C-alpha positions as CSV (number, residue, x, y, z in Angstrom):
1,M,33.6,4.7,-57.7
2,F,32.1,8.2,-56.7
3,P,28.8,8.7,-58.3
4,S,27.1,10.7,-60.6
5,I,24.4,12.9,-58.7
6,P,21.1,14.6,-60.1
7,F,20.3,18.2,-59.6
8,Y,18.3,20.7,-60.6
9,K,19.1,24.1,-60.8
10,Y,16.5,27.6,-60.5
11,H,17.2,31.4,-59.5
12,A,15.0,33.7,-57.9
13,L,15.3,36.9,-58.9
14,G,18.6,36.4,-60.3
15,N,19.7,34.1,-56.8
16,D,20.1,30.4,-57.7
17,Y,20.6,27.8,-56.5
18,I,21.1,23.9,-56.9
19,V,18.5,21.6,-55.3
20,L,20.7,18.3,-54.3
21,P,18.3,15.5,-53.0
22,P,20.5,13.3,-50.4
23,K,18.1,10.4,-51.6
24,E,18.7,10.6,-55.1
25,I,22.8,11.9,-54.4
26,G,23.3,9.2,-52.3
27,I,26.0,10.5,-50.2
28,S,27.0,13.2,-48.4
29,L,28.9,15.9,-49.6
30,S,32.3,17.7,-47.8
31,A,32.7,21.6,-47.6
32,S,35.1,21.1,-51.0
33,Q,33.3,19.4,-53.0
34,I,30.2,21.8,-52.2
35,K,32.3,24.3,-53.1
36,S,33.7,23.0,-56.3
37,I,29.6,22.0,-57.1
38,C,29.1,25.9,-56.6
39,H,32.1,27.6,-59.4
40,R,31.3,29.1,-61.7
41,N,33.9,28.1,-64.2
42,Y,34.1,24.3,-62.6
43,G,31.2,23.4,-61.6
44,V,27.3,24.0,-62.5
45,G,27.2,27.6,-60.2
46,S,25.5,29.2,-58.1
47,D,25.1,31.4,-54.6
48,G,24.4,27.7,-52.8
49,I,23.0,24.1,-52.2
50,L,19.4,23.1,-51.1
51,L,21.0,19.8,-49.5
52,G,16.9,18.4,-49.1
53,P,14.4,17.0,-48.4
54,I,15.4,15.6,-45.6
55,E,13.7,13.4,-43.1
56,D,12.0,15.0,-39.9
57,P,10.1,13.1,-38.6
58,D,8.5,16.4,-36.6
59,H,7.7,18.1,-40.1
60,D,6.9,18.1,-43.1
61,F,10.5,18.5,-44.6
62,A,13.4,19.3,-43.3
63,L,16.8,21.5,-45.9
64,R,19.6,22.6,-45.4
65,I,21.7,25.2,-46.6
66,Y,25.1,25.1,-47.7
67,N,26.8,28.6,-49.0
68,P,29.5,27.8,-52.1
69,D,32.3,29.2,-49.9
70,G,31.5,25.5,-48.1
71,S,29.3,27.3,-45.2
72,E,26.0,26.3,-43.5
73,A,23.3,28.9,-43.6
74,E,20.9,28.4,-41.2
75,K,18.3,30.2,-43.3
76,S,17.6,31.5,-47.1
77,G,14.6,33.2,-48.3
78,N,15.2,32.9,-51.3
79,G,16.7,29.1,-50.9
80,L,13.0,28.5,-49.1
81,R,11.3,30.1,-52.2
82,I,13.3,27.9,-54.4
83,F,13.0,24.5,-52.5
84,A,9.5,24.8,-52.0
85,R,9.6,25.6,-56.5
86,Y,11.1,22.2,-55.7
87,L,8.4,20.2,-53.6
88,W,6.2,21.5,-56.0
89,D,7.1,20.7,-59.3
90,K,8.2,17.0,-57.9
91,G,4.4,16.7,-56.8
92,L,5.5,16.6,-53.0
93,I,3.1,19.4,-52.2
94,Q,0.4,21.1,-54.0
95,D,-0.9,24.5,-53.2
96,D,-1.8,24.5,-49.6
97,P,1.2,25.7,-47.7
98,V,3.9,23.4,-46.6
99,Q,5.9,23.5,-42.9
100,I,10.3,23.5,-43.9
101,Q,12.2,23.0,-40.8
102,T,16.0,25.2,-41.3
103,L,18.9,25.5,-39.0
104,G,17.3,29.2,-38.1
105,G,13.6,27.9,-37.9
106,L,10.5,26.8,-39.3
107,V,8.8,27.9,-42.1
108,N,5.3,27.8,-43.9
109,A,5.9,28.2,-48.1
110,Q,2.9,28.7,-50.1
111,V,3.7,27.5,-54.1
112,R,0.9,30.3,-56.8
113,E,0.1,31.4,-60.1
114,G,1.0,27.5,-61.2
115,G,4.9,28.1,-59.0
116,K,5.9,31.1,-60.3
117,I,5.0,31.9,-57.2
118,V,6.3,31.7,-54.2
119,S,5.8,32.7,-50.6
120,V,7.4,32.5,-46.9
121,D,6.1,33.3,-43.8
122,M,9.7,34.5,-42.5
123,G,9.5,34.5,-38.6
124,K,10.3,37.5,-37.0
125,V,13.1,39.7,-37.4
126,S,15.3,40.7,-34.0
127,F,16.8,43.4,-32.6
128,D,18.6,41.2,-29.4
129,S,22.3,41.7,-29.6
130,R,21.9,38.0,-28.3
131,Q,20.1,36.6,-30.7
132,I,21.5,38.0,-33.7
133,P,24.7,37.9,-32.4
134,V,26.8,41.2,-31.5
135,E,29.1,41.6,-29.2
136,G,29.4,44.0,-26.6
137,P,26.2,44.0,-23.3
138,R,22.6,42.7,-24.7
139,R,21.0,45.8,-26.4
140,D,19.2,46.2,-30.3
141,V,21.4,47.1,-32.4
142,V,19.8,50.2,-33.4
143,N,22.1,53.1,-34.8
144,E,25.8,52.1,-33.9
145,S,28.7,53.1,-35.2
146,I,31.0,50.3,-37.2
147,T,34.4,51.7,-38.9
148,V,36.1,49.6,-41.6
149,A,38.5,51.0,-44.3
150,D,38.6,54.2,-41.5
151,H,35.3,54.8,-42.6
152,E,32.7,55.0,-40.1
153,F,28.8,53.5,-41.1
154,E,25.7,53.8,-38.8
155,F,24.2,50.8,-38.6
156,C,21.4,48.5,-37.7
157,A,21.8,44.4,-36.5
158,A,19.1,42.3,-36.6
159,T,17.9,38.4,-37.2
160,I,15.6,36.4,-38.9
161,G,17.0,33.3,-38.5
162,N,21.2,33.9,-40.1
163,P,22.6,37.5,-39.2
164,H,22.3,40.5,-40.4
165,C,24.4,44.1,-40.6
166,V,21.8,46.9,-42.3
167,I,23.2,50.7,-43.7
168,L,20.9,53.5,-44.3
169,Q,23.0,55.5,-47.0
170,E,21.2,58.5,-49.3
171,Q,23.2,56.4,-51.9
172,I,24.1,53.1,-52.2
173,S,26.1,51.6,-55.9
174,V,27.2,47.3,-56.6
175,A,30.9,48.9,-55.2
176,Q,29.9,50.0,-52.6
177,A,28.6,46.7,-51.3
178,R,32.0,45.3,-53.0
179,K,34.3,47.3,-51.0
180,F,33.0,47.7,-47.8
181,G,31.3,44.6,-47.6
182,P,33.6,41.8,-46.9
183,L,35.4,43.7,-44.1
184,I,31.8,44.3,-42.4
185,E,30.7,40.5,-42.7
186,N,33.8,39.3,-41.2
187,D,33.7,42.4,-38.3
188,S,34.7,40.6,-35.5
189,R,31.8,41.9,-33.6
190,F,29.6,39.8,-35.4
191,P,31.1,36.2,-34.4
192,N,29.5,34.1,-36.7
193,R,29.7,37.1,-39.0
194,T,27.4,38.8,-40.9
195,N,25.2,39.4,-43.6
196,V,25.4,43.0,-45.1
197,Q,22.5,45.0,-46.5
198,F,23.3,48.6,-47.6
199,M,20.1,49.9,-47.8
200,K,18.1,54.1,-49.4
201,I,14.6,54.5,-49.1
202,L,12.6,55.1,-51.8
203,D,8.8,56.4,-50.2
204,R,7.1,54.3,-48.0
205,S,7.5,51.4,-49.4
206,N,9.8,51.1,-51.3
207,I,12.6,50.7,-50.7
208,Q,16.9,49.9,-52.8
209,I,19.2,47.2,-50.9
210,E,22.9,46.3,-52.7
211,I,23.9,42.5,-50.9
212,W,26.8,41.5,-49.6
213,E,26.1,37.8,-48.7
214,R,27.4,36.1,-46.4
215,G,29.5,33.2,-47.7
216,A,28.6,34.3,-51.0
217,G,29.7,37.3,-52.6
218,Y,28.2,40.1,-54.0
219,T,24.8,38.9,-54.5
220,L,22.0,39.9,-57.3
221,A,18.8,38.7,-54.5
222,S,17.9,37.8,-51.2
223,G,14.9,36.7,-49.2
224,S,16.3,36.8,-45.5
225,S,18.4,40.5,-46.5
226,S,14.8,41.8,-47.5
227,S,12.7,41.2,-45.4
228,A,16.1,42.6,-42.6
229,A,15.7,45.2,-44.5
230,A,12.3,46.1,-44.6
231,A,12.2,45.7,-40.6
232,V,15.1,48.1,-39.7
233,A,13.0,50.5,-42.3
234,Y,9.9,50.2,-40.3
235,R,11.9,50.3,-37.4
236,L,13.7,53.3,-38.0
237,G,9.3,54.7,-38.3
238,L,10.8,55.4,-42.2
239,C,8.6,52.8,-44.5
240,D,4.7,51.4,-43.9
241,Q,3.9,47.4,-43.0
242,H,3.9,47.0,-46.8
243,I,8.0,47.2,-48.4
244,N,8.3,46.3,-52.1
245,V,12.6,45.4,-51.5
246,H,14.5,46.3,-55.1
247,M,17.7,44.9,-56.0
248,A,19.9,44.3,-58.6
249,G,17.6,41.0,-59.5
250,G,13.7,42.0,-59.5
251,I,11.9,43.1,-56.2
252,I,10.3,40.7,-53.2
253,D,7.2,42.5,-51.0
254,I,7.1,42.3,-47.8
255,E,4.9,42.5,-45.2
256,I,5.9,43.5,-42.0
257,S,3.2,43.0,-39.4
258,K,3.1,44.8,-35.9
259,D,4.9,42.4,-33.6
260,F,7.8,42.0,-36.8
261,S,6.4,39.0,-39.1
262,I,8.0,39.1,-41.7
263,S,5.4,37.1,-45.2
264,M,8.3,37.3,-48.5
265,T,6.1,36.6,-51.7
266,G,8.5,36.9,-54.8
267,R,9.3,34.5,-58.0
268,V,10.7,31.1,-59.0
269,T,11.8,30.9,-61.8
270,K,13.3,26.8,-62.8
271,V,16.9,27.4,-64.9
272,A,17.6,23.2,-65.4
273,E,18.0,20.2,-63.8
274,G,20.7,17.5,-65.0
275,V,23.3,15.0,-63.9
276,I,26.9,15.7,-62.2
277,Y,29.7,13.9,-63.9
278,P,31.9,12.6,-61.3
279,E,35.3,13.7,-63.0
280,M,34.3,17.9,-61.9
281,F,35.5,15.8,-58.6
282,E,38.1,15.4,-59.5
283,H,40.3,18.5,-58.2
284,T,40.0,20.7,-55.9
285,Y,39.5,24.8,-57.3
């Protein structure tokens, strides 16, 4: 019989994730089961699932990240901050930095202020088309043109372990992200699909973004999106190295080194813990 599954739910500026520890759930989850858990009406509801800690002899902790459509993500800045907070809540780490292995690379995380603030060294942003990836000859993808629904945008593409398409605009809106985000996400030039950020420069230390997240849809906040957008703003010479990224869910602080290494800091909130009952999986939606 399918077992009951313990879960732990957190949000980082409204970007919510469910932590499922493999040792506690005792089963492998299918894509349809992940979709059911993340469903806002028929499941617990979340922007994704954090499966961990996973045993890894070479690193402190390992983590797998799943989108609500059942696909797997390489990296999530907010997901990593939430996972670090979960490890701290469970007494598995203290206030010292900890290494976490993801499909998108190894990161360092540190919990502060009694768990409420978490910083993550996200790694280096690259604009290299092969690393992102983006179709076409190898190049840095900066100030290129993309047309969707008869609307032309200028974009920069970047990766920080997962792909991003950043579009600079004088004005941005939720409606714009919802309309054009899914079209850009699935554009053929992005073989692994892409996350999309519509970005407005506020001043040299502040930007605002609206986010369409690959596999998740419109999202209130995103750590990797904040990192990519801030890196683009810095690359274009529009912002300095310390950037506050304003999103619908709140603000993330980004520090950019000259080699485009990113340090990200923001709030994490524990929401609930409980049990998912087998009955939920009797039907798929």
